[in-house]
C-alpha positions, 0 to 999 in steps of 0.5 A: 457492438456497445454493451452498457451505458457509455459515459463522458467526463470533463475536467482535471486529470488530477494525476498528471495536472492535465485541465480541460479534458476530454474522456469517455468509456465505452464497453467499460473501457477509456477513449479520447474518441468522442461517443454519441449520446454518453452520459455526463458525469457530474465532477470536474476532478477524476484521476485513474482509479487509487492504488493502495500498495500496502495492506493487510485485508485479513487485519482490523486496524479499524477495530470494527470488532469482525472475526479476525482471519473471517472472510467477513472482515477481509471484504468488509477491509476490501468495501472500505478501500473501494469506497474511499477510491481506491480501485487496486490494493496490494495485500502484503501478507494474510495472517497465517490463520487464513488459507489462500482458498479460505475468501473468495476475493471481491471483483472489485477492489482489484486484490493482489496477493502475496500469500501469508506474511512469511517470518522466521517463528519468534522473530516477529511482534511478540504475543501477536499471533498473524505470522506464517512461521517460515525458516530458511529452508521452508520459504521455498516450498512456501513460495511454490505454494504461494504461486499455485495459489496465483499469487503476484507477489511474496511477502518476507519479514527480511529483518526485525528487531531483537528484545529491544524492538529497536526497528533502526537496528532491526538484525536480518531474519533470513541469511542474504543468500537464502534471500537472494535464491527465492528471489531467483525462484520467485522471478523464475515463477513469474512472482515478485518479492516484497521485503519488510525492512526497517533496519542497517542491512536494507542495502544488502536487500536491495543487492539480492534483487527483491522487487519492493522495500516496504517500510525502509526507514533506514533507507538512503540516498546512496540506497535510492541510487542503487534501487535506480540501477535495479528497478527496486521499487519503495513504498515508505508507508511513512503514516504508519512509521510515524504512528509507531515512532510517536508510541515510542515518545510516548514510552521514553523514546528521544524525539530526535529518532523521529526527526530524524528519520523524517529528515533521512526519509525527505531526502532520499524520496526527493532523490527517488523522484530525480531518480525514477524510482517507483514510490508507491503510497501504502496505508499499512496499518492505518484504518482501512480506507485512509490512502489520503493520510499516506498521501499526506505523508509523502507530501511532508517529506519532500514530493509535491502534491502532484507526485504523491498523487501519482504514488496512488495513481498512476505511478502505482499502477504502472509499478503494479503492471496496470493500466491508467487512463489509457485509450482501451485500458479498463475504466476505473475512475475516481471524481471529485466535485472538489479539487483534492490537491487543495485538501488531501483529505477530500481524496478519499471522498469522492463523488463518483468511484467507477470500477471497470466502466460501471459508476458503484452505488455505495447508497443503494445497498452494501456491497460487504458486510459492515458499516458504511461510514469512512474510516475518517468518520468513525474513527478521526486520526487513530492509526494503530491497530491493538497490535501495537501494544502497551509494552511492544514498542521500544525503539530508544537504544537507551544512549539517547543519540540519534539512529541513522 
């Protein structure tokens, strides 16, 4: 027996480019079989609920003023993502002040947790108190703690720069053998490992079997070939990286550094698409609810519009073990009146967001504390939080030559 309203959608599935698709939603699930008396939803373009593969819900990147590490901030940030059409986020690390049991995660967006931001003491942003100081000997215990809380992922800062803050020369924070042991232990617990990496040892990290490289500023085509063989995912967070590099240029770093990064990343991304490496769109330090900007960055770095949208929809969901628009799958859906492929900023301005078969009403009542306007409306193109202080980011090595 059916419960609740049923719905009918007709239009273009922008995630795969298929036109004239008829789709029904009954009992909260997708079906391609016609459903009698279904309510037709207006809108000519749709996709499965979008995925943001790298967020930090407990950090105030949009400068809302809500207390750091508070439940109010986490729920507000989650709501910003949901309003933008993102129904799944992978949180790439809570700040250390927030206990994993302190916040009841919202039903939507679905939040895939990775615990805290694990890094040895003194090896993260100076003066920014967000990471969970974790020595090599403590990593295994922290992994088990995270797993006990039901986290599907485990986040480590696998490399980080020294005093010069040259991200491209960042040395390892943990011995490679320690990382390998933690990866093996995580897999035995059913947990996957996210590895933050910007430096030259990314190849060694890939060989440990980590499941996803976050940022990967030094990833080359040779690394991509090995990622394809091992099934390693890549979440490049290009828009955030570009923000850091532009900040470095303002402090005197050569513009050629960013040019070289962009050229290498574009070459690596094109090869990754050819070899079937899962590329995820992740907004990271952009204002929450700005996945459109990362999709745009992927396009500027070699992906087609179709491939970049897939990184935030079908590919992202599949990489995280979630279904897309499939027969019998939970009906997370985003609908647009105008084609987002023609203007990617439309991605985060959907006309309808459906969560598990029900259209979400953001106008009738607040579902989370905080402002209801979008990140773009309130904050324009501001992409960096106060985490990037004036004296923090220096990328030039003093020699003026290209990195990479």
